[in-house]
MDTraj code that builds the backbone (N, CA, C; nanometers):
import mdtraj as md
import numpy as np

residues = "MET ASP THR THR TYR GLU ASP LEU ALA ALA ARG ALA GLU ARG GLY ASP LEU ILE VAL LYS PRO GLY THR ILE ARG HIS GLY ALA ALA ALA ALA ALA ASP ALA GLN ARG LEU LEU MET ASP ALA THR GLY ALA THR THR PRO ASP ASP ALA ALA THR ILE ALA VAL GLY ARG PRO SER LEU GLY ALA THR ALA GLY ALA SER PRO VAL VAL ARG ALA ARG VAL PRO GLN ALA LEU LYS ASP ARG LEU THR ALA LEU ALA ALA ARG GLN HIS LEU LYS GLU SER ASP ILE VAL ARG GLU ALA LEU THR HIS TYR LEU ALA THR THR GLY GLY SER ARG".split()
xyz = np.array([
    [1.2137, -3.0829, 4.2609],
    [1.1569, -3.0086, 4.4022],
    [0.9821, -2.9236, 4.3985],
    [0.9142, -2.9711, 4.4776],
    [0.7760, -2.8873, 4.4786],
    [0.7892, -2.7863, 4.5614],
    [0.7599, -2.6489, 4.5354],
    [0.7507, -2.5363, 4.5875],
    [0.6555, -2.4905, 4.6107],
    [0.5178, -2.5697, 4.6136],
    [0.3908, -2.5359, 4.6942],
    [0.4289, -2.4464, 4.8222],
    [0.3392, -2.3536, 4.8480],
    [0.3051, -2.3106, 4.9857],
    [0.2708, -2.4294, 5.0751],
    [0.2232, -2.4554, 5.0535],
    [0.1579, -2.5744, 5.1652],
    [0.2970, -2.6891, 5.1322],
    [0.3392, -2.7438, 5.0450],
    [0.4496, -2.7948, 5.0469],
    [0.5993, -2.7320, 5.1529],
    [0.5821, -2.6187, 5.1286],
    [0.7438, -2.5156, 5.2020],
    [0.6418, -2.5143, 5.3579],
    [0.5450, -2.4939, 5.3702],
    [0.5017, -2.4743, 5.4831],
    [0.5173, -2.6052, 5.5786],
    [0.5019, -2.7030, 5.5160],
    [0.4547, -2.8071, 5.6047],
    [0.6678, -2.8913, 5.6329],
    [0.7310, -2.8475, 5.5136],
    [0.8434, -2.8834, 5.5580],
    [0.8950, -2.7867, 5.6170],
    [0.8843, -2.6762, 5.6677],
    [0.9251, -2.5837, 5.7252],
    [0.8814, -2.5952, 5.9042],
    [0.7233, -2.6707, 5.8899],
    [0.7222, -2.7194, 6.0511],
    [0.7997, -2.8679, 6.1028],
    [0.8592, -2.9240, 6.0070],
    [0.8845, -3.0503, 6.0594],
    [1.0264, -3.0427, 6.0761],
    [1.0904, -2.9055, 6.0327],
    [1.2319, -2.8551, 6.0721],
    [1.3196, -2.9239, 5.9214],
    [1.2356, -2.9494, 5.8168],
    [1.3331, -3.0036, 5.7118],
    [1.3976, -2.8862, 5.6013],
    [1.3753, -2.7447, 5.6318],
    [1.4117, -2.6462, 5.5533],
    [1.5883, -2.6468, 5.6221],
    [1.6814, -2.6034, 5.5130],
    [1.7966, -2.5565, 5.6013],
    [1.8053, -2.4609, 5.5091],
    [1.8800, -2.3641, 5.6390],
    [1.9148, -2.2280, 5.6306],
    [2.0601, -2.1923, 5.5589],
    [2.0505, -2.1198, 5.4640],
    [2.1866, -2.1041, 5.3730],
    [2.2908, -1.9878, 5.4993],
    [2.3856, -2.0380, 5.5369],
    [2.4793, -1.9749, 5.6060],
    [2.4796, -1.7999, 5.5887],
    [2.4239, -1.7292, 5.6426],
    [2.4557, -1.5269, 5.5904],
    [2.3031, -1.4963, 5.5922],
    [2.2575, -1.5990, 5.5595],
    [2.0809, -1.5532, 5.5173],
    [1.9912, -1.4858, 5.6551],
    [2.0701, -1.5326, 5.7849],
    [1.9565, -1.4797, 5.8795],
    [2.0216, -1.3893, 5.9153],
    [1.8723, -1.2836, 5.9489],
    [1.8607, -1.1317, 5.9714],
    [1.8407, -1.0882, 6.1305],
    [1.9003, -0.9762, 6.1861],
    [1.8377, -0.9900, 6.3164],
    [1.8139, -0.8716, 6.3355],
    [1.7357, -0.7784, 6.4523],
    [1.7739, -0.6639, 6.4764],
    [1.7247, -0.5625, 6.3755],
    [1.8286, -0.4481, 6.3441],
    [1.7788, -0.3122, 6.2428],
    [1.7745, -0.4325, 6.0754],
    [1.8799, -0.5095, 6.0865],
    [1.9225, -0.5754, 5.9692],
    [1.7846, -0.6595, 5.9043],
    [1.7268, -0.7164, 5.9692],
    [1.6157, -0.7721, 5.9359],
    [1.4875, -0.6574, 5.9723],
    [1.4725, -0.5465, 6.0405],
    [1.3687, -0.4836, 5.9973],
    [1.3923, -0.4096, 5.8772],
    [1.4824, -0.3514, 5.8074],
    [1.5546, -0.2927, 5.6774],
    [1.4974, -0.3768, 5.5687],
    [1.5450, -0.5300, 5.6048],
    [1.4790, -0.6262, 5.4738],
    [1.3696, -0.6174, 5.4608],
    [1.3069, -0.6879, 5.5982],
    [1.1256, -0.6636, 5.6245],
    [1.0769, -0.5357, 5.4941],
    [1.0974, -0.4380, 5.5711],
    [1.0515, -0.3229, 5.5350],
    [1.0299, -0.3278, 5.3608],
    [1.1967, -0.2990, 5.3341],
    [1.2211, -0.3314, 5.1697],
    [1.1122, -0.4237, 5.0997],
    [1.1440, -0.5601, 5.1529],
    [0.9917, -0.6288, 5.1179],
    [0.8993, -0.6619, 5.1124],
    [0.8309, -0.5328, 5.2390],
    [0.6964, -0.5448, 5.2198],
    [0.6631, -0.4356, 5.1455],
    [0.7690, -0.2916, 5.1244],
    [0.7543, -0.1827, 5.0199],
    [0.7388, -0.2245, 4.8553],
    [0.8293, -0.3396, 4.8294],
    [0.8493, -0.4019, 4.7143],
    [0.6938, -0.4594, 4.6730],
    [0.6715, -0.5699, 4.7669],
    [0.5794, -0.6601, 4.7644],
    [0.3946, -0.5515, 4.7358],
    [0.4232, -0.4303, 4.8184],
    [0.2757, -0.3676, 4.7873],
    [0.3033, -0.2439, 4.6950],
    [0.4074, -0.2325, 4.6262],
    [0.4380, -0.0926, 4.5611],
    [0.4514, 0.0339, 4.6249],
    [0.4275, 0.0257, 4.7556],
    [0.4332, 0.1624, 4.8204],
    [0.5425, 0.2394, 4.8168],
    [0.5906, 0.3545, 4.8302],
    [0.7271, 0.4675, 4.8519],
    [0.7476, 0.4451, 4.9912],
    [0.6005, 0.4363, 5.0866],
    [0.6633, 0.4980, 5.2153],
    [0.6384, 0.3918, 5.3052],
    [0.6960, 0.3357, 5.4140],
    [0.6528, 0.2177, 5.5049],
    [0.5117, 0.2285, 5.5600],
    [0.4694, 0.3314, 5.5563],
    [0.3457, 0.3782, 5.6167],
    [0.2114, 0.3364, 5.5412],
    [0.2779, 0.4167, 5.4368],
    [0.1956, 0.3589, 5.2912],
    [0.1827, 0.2007, 5.3026],
    [0.2604, 0.1382, 5.2917],
    [0.2748, -0.0136, 5.2624],
    [0.2260, -0.1126, 5.3801],
    [0.2460, -0.0504, 5.5270],
    [0.1375, -0.0799, 5.6016],
    [0.0033, -0.0571, 5.5379],
    [-0.0398, 0.0564, 5.5339],
    [-0.2234, 0.0643, 5.5143],
    [-0.2361, -0.0246, 5.3494],
    [-0.1691, 0.0008, 5.2726],
    [-0.2182, -0.1151, 5.1563],
    [-0.1719, -0.2931, 5.2591],
    [-0.0628, -0.3083, 5.2892],
    [-0.1028, -0.4882, 5.3587],
    [-0.2336, -0.4754, 5.4535],
    [-0.2236, -0.3996, 5.5305],
    [-0.3487, -0.4165, 5.6803],
    [-0.4430, -0.3772, 5.5777],
    [-0.4853, -0.2800, 5.5360],
    [-0.6012, -0.2229, 5.4795],
    [-0.6257, -0.1042, 5.5875],
    [-0.7195, -0.0146, 5.5344],
    [-0.7729, 0.0754, 5.6154],
    [-0.8490, 0.0747, 5.6915],
    [-0.8531, 0.1715, 5.7928],
    [-0.9322, 0.1172, 5.9297],
    [-1.0922, 0.1732, 5.8662],
    [-1.1544, 0.1194, 5.9616],
    [-1.3303, 0.1674, 5.9246],
    [-1.3492, 0.2934, 5.9930],
    [-1.4185, 0.3675, 5.9033],
    [-1.4498, 0.4727, 5.9042],
    [-1.5713, 0.5156, 6.0476],
    [-1.6343, 0.3984, 6.0280],
    [-1.7947, 0.4225, 6.1289],
    [-1.7040, 0.3580, 6.2717],
    [-1.8434, 0.4025, 6.3282],
    [-1.8168, 0.3508, 6.4983],
    [-1.7647, 0.1907, 6.5141],
    [-1.8096, 0.1290, 6.4150],
    [-1.8075, -0.0284, 6.4447],
    [-1.7203, -0.0339, 6.3406],
    [-1.6443, -0.1503, 6.3253],
    [-1.5962, -0.2278, 6.2530],
    [-1.6528, -0.2430, 6.0719],
    [-1.6065, -0.2539, 6.0035],
    [-1.7023, -0.2672, 5.8716],
    [-1.6124, -0.2104, 5.7414],
    [-1.6841, -0.2317, 5.6417],
    [-1.6821, -0.1202, 5.5546],
    [-1.6798, -0.0071, 5.5252],
    [-1.6363, 0.0686, 5.4802],
    [-1.6729, 0.2020, 5.4804],
    [-1.6940, 0.2255, 5.3092],
    [-1.8106, 0.2760, 5.2738],
    [-1.8037, 0.2639, 5.1483],
    [-1.7326, 0.4101, 5.0805],
    [-1.7342, 0.3942, 4.9293],
    [-1.6945, 0.4955, 4.8833],
    [-1.7344, 0.5772, 4.7901],
    [-1.7539, 0.7606, 4.7690],
    [-1.8459, 0.7783, 4.7380],
    [-1.7780, 0.8671, 4.6191],
    [-1.7574, 0.8618, 4.4849],
    [-1.6746, 0.9061, 4.3791],
    [-1.7930, 1.0329, 4.3324],
    [-1.6947, 1.1159, 4.2969],
    [-1.7907, 1.2671, 4.2214],
    [-1.6687, 1.3288, 4.1445],
    [-1.7018, 1.3587, 3.9885],
    [-1.6417, 1.4343, 3.9364],
    [-1.6888, 1.5415, 3.9136],
    [-1.5270, 1.6349, 3.9306],
    [-1.5665, 1.7936, 4.0008],
    [-1.4462, 1.8468, 3.9017],
    [-1.4721, 1.9649, 3.8624],
    [-1.4237, 2.0718, 3.7613],
    [-1.2659, 2.1120, 3.8201],
    [-1.2143, 2.0962, 3.7048],
    [-0.9699, 2.1447, 3.8126],
    [-1.0107, 2.1905, 3.8791],
    [-1.0851, 2.3200, 3.8503],
    [-1.0162, 2.4343, 3.9559],
    [-1.0840, 2.4131, 4.0814],
    [-1.1636, 2.3071, 4.0579],
    [-1.2417, 2.3361, 4.2488],
    [-1.1778, 2.2454, 4.2935],
    [-1.0873, 2.1034, 4.1945],
    [-1.0061, 1.9981, 4.2715],
    [-0.8828, 2.0747, 4.3155],
    [-0.8197, 2.1614, 4.2216],
    [-0.7020, 2.2816, 4.2943],
    [-0.7426, 2.3105, 4.3965],
    [-0.8398, 2.3756, 4.4153],
    [-0.8553, 2.4346, 4.5586],
    [-0.8716, 2.3439, 4.6533],
    [-0.9193, 2.2306, 4.6242],
    [-0.9160, 2.1682, 4.7661],
    [-0.8358, 2.0843, 4.7793],
    [-0.7297, 2.0861, 4.6751],
    [-0.5614, 2.0787, 4.7263],
    [-0.4766, 2.1627, 4.7793],
    [-0.5154, 2.2675, 4.7419],
    [-0.4407, 2.3824, 4.8122],
    [-0.4912, 2.4149, 4.9544],
    [-0.6133, 2.3774, 4.9730],
    [-0.6830, 2.3757, 5.1136],
    [-0.6450, 2.2495, 5.1911],
    [-0.6041, 2.1572, 5.1733],
    [-0.5625, 2.0136, 5.2462],
    [-0.4317, 2.0977, 5.2456],
    [-0.3305, 2.0958, 5.1921],
    [-0.1862, 2.1702, 5.1934],
    [-0.1723, 2.2291, 5.2902],
    [-0.2656, 2.3504, 5.3208],
    [-0.2456, 2.4693, 5.3920],
    [-0.2799, 2.4520, 5.5584],
    [-0.3702, 2.2996, 5.5258],
    [-0.4168, 2.2766, 5.6798],
    [-0.3792, 2.1652, 5.7259],
    [-0.3197, 2.0824, 5.6520],
    [-0.2466, 1.9541, 5.6928],
    [-0.3321, 1.8658, 5.7046],
    [-0.4374, 1.8289, 5.6390],
    [-0.5433, 1.7343, 5.6091],
    [-0.5211, 1.6446, 5.4847],
    [-0.6097, 1.5768, 5.4879],
    [-0.6201, 1.4986, 5.3769],
    [-0.7474, 1.5695, 5.2601],
    [-0.7365, 1.5243, 5.1394],
    [-0.8498, 1.5929, 5.1077],
    [-0.9752, 1.5185, 5.1061],
    [-0.9846, 1.3548, 5.1313],
    [-1.1398, 1.2964, 5.1857],
    [-1.1718, 1.3757, 5.3257],
    [-1.0758, 1.3844, 5.4068],
    [-1.1160, 1.4510, 5.5543],
    [-1.2364, 1.5610, 5.4848],
    [-1.1646, 1.6362, 5.4236],
    [-1.2184, 1.7830, 5.3807],
    [-1.3883, 1.7458, 5.3275],
    [-1.3667, 1.6732, 5.2487],
    [-1.4353, 1.6363, 5.1586],
    [-1.5556, 1.5864, 5.2333],
    [-1.5497, 1.4657, 5.3305],
    [-1.5994, 1.4022, 5.4298],
    [-1.6996, 1.5338, 5.5031],
    [-1.5875, 1.6403, 5.6007],
    [-1.6747, 1.7508, 5.6432],
    [-1.7474, 1.8147, 5.5791],
    [-1.7019, 1.8307, 5.4508],
    [-1.8237, 1.9209, 5.3654],
    [-1.9386, 1.8949, 5.3232],
    [-1.9427, 1.7312, 5.2569],
    [-2.0658, 1.6778, 5.2947],
    [-2.1146, 1.6877, 5.4029],
    [-2.0892, 1.6009, 5.5188],
    [-2.1521, 1.6219, 5.6550],
    [-2.2155, 1.7643, 5.6880],
    [-2.1611, 1.8452, 5.6664],
    [-2.1926, 2.0128, 5.6783],
    [-2.3075, 2.0125, 5.5883],
    [-2.3106, 1.9616, 5.4392],
    [-2.3932, 2.0150, 5.3406],
    [-2.5376, 1.9228, 5.3692],
    [-2.5291, 1.8143, 5.3881],
    [-2.6382, 1.7517, 5.4696],
    [-2.7075, 1.7926, 5.5854],
    [-2.6384, 1.8033, 5.7161],
    [-2.6873, 1.8828, 5.7924],
    [-2.7530, 2.0228, 5.8070],
    [-2.6816, 2.1081, 5.7414],
    [-2.7589, 2.2601, 5.6588],
    [-2.8697, 2.1926, 5.6277],
    [-2.8690, 2.1183, 5.5131],
    [-3.0070, 2.1039, 5.4029],
    [-3.1318, 1.9695, 5.4322],
    [-3.1166, 1.9438, 5.5338],
    [-3.1936, 1.8533, 5.5945],
    [-3.1673, 1.7493, 5.5232],
    [-3.0669, 1.7068, 5.4650],
    [-3.0099, 1.5559, 5.3772],
    [-3.1411, 1.5321, 5.2636],
    [-3.2392, 1.6398, 5.2577],
    [-3.2677, 1.6372, 5.1155],
    [-3.3015, 1.7344, 5.0064],
    [-3.3081, 1.7134, 4.9432],
    [-3.3058, 1.8333, 4.8142],
    [-3.4090, 1.8225, 4.6834],
])
top = md.Topology()
chain = top.add_chain()
for i, resn in enumerate(residues, 1):
    res = top.add_residue(resn, chain, resSeq=i)
    for name in ("N", "CA", "C"):
        top.add_atom(name, md.element.get_by_symbol(name[0]), res)
traj = md.Trajectory(xyz[None], top)
């Protein structure tokens, strides 16, 4: 039996696939199974994380498109302070870093 995706898709479209009794899910059971499968497939631990991984993160810009990543190494003490601030303010660390960089560039004229 050929199990390539193209073959399976063609057989499904023709109605050639037979559903095994007891395998059809509806409502909450279907949602729970789909959620578990999505989390297993993505390696996520929460449904929100699974959706983010599966769909991708939204663009940070005004228009759709890539949002470049900026990386920097920092001393552990600075990272610890960032983590603590994010927890206290219920923000993501990346949001704080973006705001800090925006403020820095605005106050220094963007050149140094």
